[in-house]
C-alpha positions as CSV (number, residue, x, y, z in Angstrom):
1,M,-322.3,304.9,199.1
2,L,-321.7,307.5,201.7
3,A,-321.7,306.2,205.2
4,I,-322.7,306.7,208.7
5,S,-320.4,308.4,211.0
6,P,-317.9,306.0,212.3
7,K,-318.3,305.1,216.1
8,L,-315.3,304.9,218.4
9,L,-314.3,301.3,219.2
10,S,-312.1,299.7,221.6
11,P,-309.9,296.8,220.5
12,S,-312.1,294.4,222.5
13,T,-315.1,294.7,224.7
14,R,-315.2,293.1,228.1
15,R,-318.1,292.6,230.5
16,N,-318.6,291.0,233.7
17,C,-321.3,288.3,233.8
18,G,-321.9,286.9,237.3
19,G,-318.3,287.1,238.2
20,I,-317.1,285.8,235.0
21,L,-315.1,288.0,232.6
22,V,-316.3,287.6,229.1
23,T,-314.5,289.0,226.1
24,T,-316.7,290.0,223.1
25,P,-315.0,289.4,219.8
26,T,-314.0,292.8,218.2
27,P,-315.5,293.6,214.7
28,I,-313.0,293.6,211.9
29,W,-312.0,296.5,209.7
30,Q,-311.9,295.8,205.9
31,L,-310.9,297.8,202.9
32,Q,-312.6,297.0,199.7
33,L,-310.0,296.9,196.8
34,T,-310.4,298.1,193.2
35,G,-308.2,297.3,190.3
36,D,-307.7,294.7,187.5
37,S,-309.9,291.7,188.4
38,S,-307.3,289.1,187.4
39,D,-304.7,290.8,189.8
40,L,-307.2,290.9,192.6
41,E,-308.0,287.2,192.1
42,H,-304.2,286.5,192.1
43,L,-303.8,288.2,195.4
44,S,-306.9,286.4,197.1
45,E,-305.5,283.1,195.9
46,N,-302.0,283.7,197.2
47,L,-302.2,286.2,200.0
48,S,-305.3,284.9,201.9
49,S,-303.5,284.4,205.4
50,G,-300.9,286.2,207.5
51,S,-300.7,289.7,208.9
52,L,-301.7,291.3,205.6
53,R,-304.2,289.4,203.5
54,V,-306.6,289.8,200.6
55,L,-309.9,287.9,200.8
56,K,-312.8,287.4,198.4
57,D,-316.3,287.7,199.8
58,L,-319.7,289.2,199.1
59,Q,-318.1,292.7,199.1
60,G,-315.8,291.7,196.3
61,Y,-312.1,291.7,197.2
62,V,-311.1,293.1,200.7
63,L,-307.9,293.8,202.4
64,E,-307.4,292.9,206.2
65,S,-304.4,293.9,208.2
66,Q,-303.4,293.4,211.7
67,N,-302.7,297.2,211.8
68,F,-306.3,297.9,211.3
69,A,-307.0,296.4,214.9
70,S,-306.1,299.8,216.5
71,C,-308.2,301.8,214.2
72,N,-311.1,303.8,215.8
73,S,-312.5,305.2,212.5
74,S,-312.8,304.6,208.8
75,E,-310.3,307.5,208.2
76,Q,-307.7,305.8,210.3
77,V,-308.1,302.7,208.3
78,L,-307.7,304.6,205.1
79,E,-304.6,306.2,206.4
80,K,-303.0,303.0,207.5
81,S,-303.9,301.2,204.3
82,R,-301.9,303.6,201.9
83,E,-298.7,301.9,202.5
84,H,-300.3,298.4,202.2
85,L,-301.8,299.4,198.8
86,A,-298.5,300.8,197.5
87,I,-296.7,297.5,198.5
88,L,-299.4,295.2,197.0
89,S,-299.5,297.5,193.9
90,G,-295.6,297.3,193.7
91,I,-295.7,293.5,194.0
92,L,-298.2,293.2,191.1
93,M,-296.1,295.4,188.9
94,A,-292.9,293.5,189.6
95,A,-294.4,290.0,189.5
96,R,-297.2,290.4,187.0
97,Q,-296.5,293.6,184.9
98,A,-299.6,295.2,186.3
99,P,-300.1,298.5,184.3
100,R,-301.7,300.5,187.3
101,A,-302.0,300.6,191.1
102,L,-304.7,299.2,193.2
103,G,-307.4,301.5,194.5
104,A,-309.5,302.0,197.8
105,G,-313.2,301.3,197.6
106,A,-315.4,301.1,200.7
107,V,-314.3,300.9,204.2
108,I,-316.2,298.1,206.0
109,L,-316.7,297.3,209.6
110,K,-317.5,293.5,209.6
111,N,-319.2,292.1,212.7
112,T,-318.6,288.6,214.0
113,D,-322.2,287.6,212.9
114,G,-321.3,288.4,209.3
115,S,-323.2,291.7,209.0
116,G,-321.3,294.9,208.6
117,Q,-321.4,298.7,208.1
118,I,-320.1,300.5,205.1
119,F,-318.5,303.8,205.9
120,M,-317.6,305.2,202.6
121,S,-317.0,304.1,199.0
122,F,-315.2,305.4,196.0
123,H,-315.7,304.4,192.4
124,E,-312.9,303.5,190.0
125,E,-312.8,302.0,186.5
126,L,-312.0,298.4,186.4
127,H,-309.6,297.1,183.7
128,A,-309.2,293.5,182.6
129,R,-306.1,291.6,181.4
130,D,-305.9,288.1,180.3
131,F,-303.4,285.6,181.6
132,V,-302.9,282.0,180.1
133,D,-302.1,279.3,182.7
134,A,-299.3,276.9,181.8
135,V,-300.6,273.6,180.3
136,V,-298.6,270.4,181.3
137,I,-299.0,267.3,179.1
138,D,-297.7,263.9,180.4
139,S,-296.1,261.2,178.3
140,Q,-299.5,259.7,177.5
141,G,-300.8,263.0,176.0
142,I,-303.0,263.7,179.1
143,K,-303.3,267.1,180.4
144,V,-302.3,267.1,184.0
145,A,-302.2,270.0,186.6
146,P,-298.9,271.9,186.8
147,P,-296.9,271.5,190.1
148,R,-297.9,273.9,192.9
149,H,-295.4,276.4,193.7
150,V,-295.0,279.4,196.0
151,A,-296.2,282.5,194.0
152,R,-293.7,285.1,193.5
153,S,-296.2,287.7,195.0
154,V,-296.1,285.7,198.3
155,V,-292.2,285.9,198.4
156,L,-292.3,289.6,197.6
157,L,-294.7,290.4,200.4
158,Q,-292.6,288.3,202.9
159,L,-289.5,290.3,201.8
160,A,-291.3,293.6,201.9
161,L,-292.5,292.8,205.5
162,S,-289.0,292.1,206.6
163,D,-286.7,294.1,204.4
164,P,-287.2,298.0,204.4
165,A,-285.3,298.3,201.1
166,V,-287.6,295.9,199.2
167,A,-290.7,297.6,200.9
168,K,-289.4,301.1,199.6
169,V,-288.7,299.9,196.2
170,L,-292.1,298.2,195.8
171,R,-293.8,301.5,197.0
172,L,-291.7,303.6,194.4
173,L,-292.7,301.1,191.8
174,A,-296.3,301.9,192.4
175,S,-295.9,305.7,192.6
176,P,-297.6,307.8,189.9
177,D,-294.2,309.1,188.7
178,R,-292.8,305.6,188.3
179,R,-292.1,306.0,184.5
180,T,-290.6,309.5,184.6
181,W,-287.0,310.3,184.8
182,V,-287.2,311.4,188.3
183,G,-289.2,308.3,189.4
184,L,-286.8,305.9,187.6
185,Y,-283.6,307.8,189.0
186,R,-285.1,307.5,192.5
187,L,-285.8,303.7,192.2
188,H,-282.3,303.1,190.7
189,E,-280.7,305.1,193.7
190,V,-282.3,303.0,196.3
191,I,-281.0,299.7,194.6
192,L,-277.6,301.3,194.1
193,E,-277.4,302.3,197.8
194,E,-278.6,298.8,199.0
195,I,-276.1,296.8,197.1
196,G,-273.1,299.0,197.7
197,G,-272.8,301.5,194.6
198,E,-272.1,301.5,191.0
199,K,-269.0,299.4,190.9
200,Q,-270.9,296.6,192.6
201,L,-273.7,297.0,190.0
202,E,-271.1,296.4,187.3
203,R,-269.5,293.4,189.2
204,L,-272.9,291.8,189.4
205,G,-273.4,292.2,185.8
206,W,-276.7,293.9,186.1
207,G,-275.7,296.8,184.0
208,S,-272.7,298.0,182.0
209,K,-270.6,301.1,182.9
210,T,-271.8,302.7,179.5
211,D,-275.5,302.0,180.2
212,L,-275.2,303.4,183.8
213,R,-273.5,306.6,182.3
214,R,-276.0,307.0,179.6
215,F,-279.0,306.6,182.1
216,K,-277.7,309.1,184.7
217,H,-276.5,311.6,182.1
218,S,-279.8,311.5,180.2
219,A,-281.9,311.7,183.4
220,N,-280.0,314.9,184.5
221,S,-280.0,316.5,181.0
222,V,-282.5,319.3,180.2
223,A,-281.7,318.8,176.6
224,V,-282.9,315.2,176.7
225,A,-285.6,315.0,179.4
226,G,-286.8,318.6,179.2
227,D,-288.9,319.7,182.1
228,S,-288.9,316.1,183.4
229,A,-285.2,316.3,184.0
230,R,-283.8,315.9,187.5
231,H,-282.2,319.4,187.1
232,G,-283.8,322.6,186.2
233,T,-280.8,323.8,184.1
234,E,-278.2,322.0,182.1
235,Q,-275.2,321.0,184.4
236,S,-272.9,319.6,181.8
237,D,-272.8,319.1,178.1
238,A,-275.8,317.1,176.7
239,P,-275.1,313.4,176.2
240,K,-273.9,312.6,172.6
241,N,-275.7,309.1,172.8
242,P,-278.7,309.7,175.1
243,M,-281.2,307.1,176.4
244,T,-284.8,307.4,175.4
245,L,-287.2,307.3,178.3
246,D,-288.5,303.8,177.1
247,E,-284.8,302.6,177.1
248,A,-284.4,304.0,180.6
249,D,-287.4,302.3,181.7
250,A,-286.2,298.9,180.3
251,Y,-282.8,299.3,181.8
252,C,-284.2,300.1,185.3
253,G,-286.6,297.3,185.0
254,Y,-283.7,294.9,184.3
255,V,-281.8,296.2,187.3
256,L,-285.0,295.9,189.5
257,Q,-285.6,292.3,188.5
258,A,-282.0,291.3,188.9
259,W,-282.0,292.9,192.3
260,L,-285.3,291.0,193.5
261,T,-284.0,287.7,192.1
262,S,-280.8,288.2,194.2
263,K,-283.2,288.6,197.2
264,G,-284.8,285.2,196.3
265,A,-287.9,286.6,194.7
């Protein structure tokens, strides 16, 4: 649905009624989310409060952010939402192995009486994945609810809001070139820089010197990576035992998960 032109709004509306200053509640900007239904449900169940939250309502799954409060138009909401979408997508990929990033649907201006205006919308294909919840059986053979714990997605969001390195890695994880040599190398570089270099990576046991050398050599080799290599021409002899792209993805995935675990996620 295409929308009406957005109106300029002030953060709050004040009026004087018989000498009494009255503050009228400001409408709330929302961004409709598109993506895997189970991932969206997971976010709404675990990230429904705080400065960045995902809610489920009549419009489907929507994103609300404190950063939207200063927006005067739907275009500004979309602009401010880009980093939020990247971080949330990265969280889903790290915590739930989501195969694709979240998308933006309609921009909604929700009034305090529950009504709202839809300013624009996009349509994206939805994909479904199945997850099986853990089943706990007590000593009498009776099914009981598993103990409630803080979802990893919540921890990752808290880290992203306080740790710039985590926020950047999650954004890179959701980038379109995530599973290319360049994308993997960039992700790996951020983690290496954050922990203090290659020797520290080895000391932590997150990767051997051989694996690290194979990864870097393969990523930089035109003979191995072709046009996807980080260099346009061969800078040295081609590796004798190169990594495949799948191997490189697995290697970087292990380093990523070990790093996030060390952060408490």
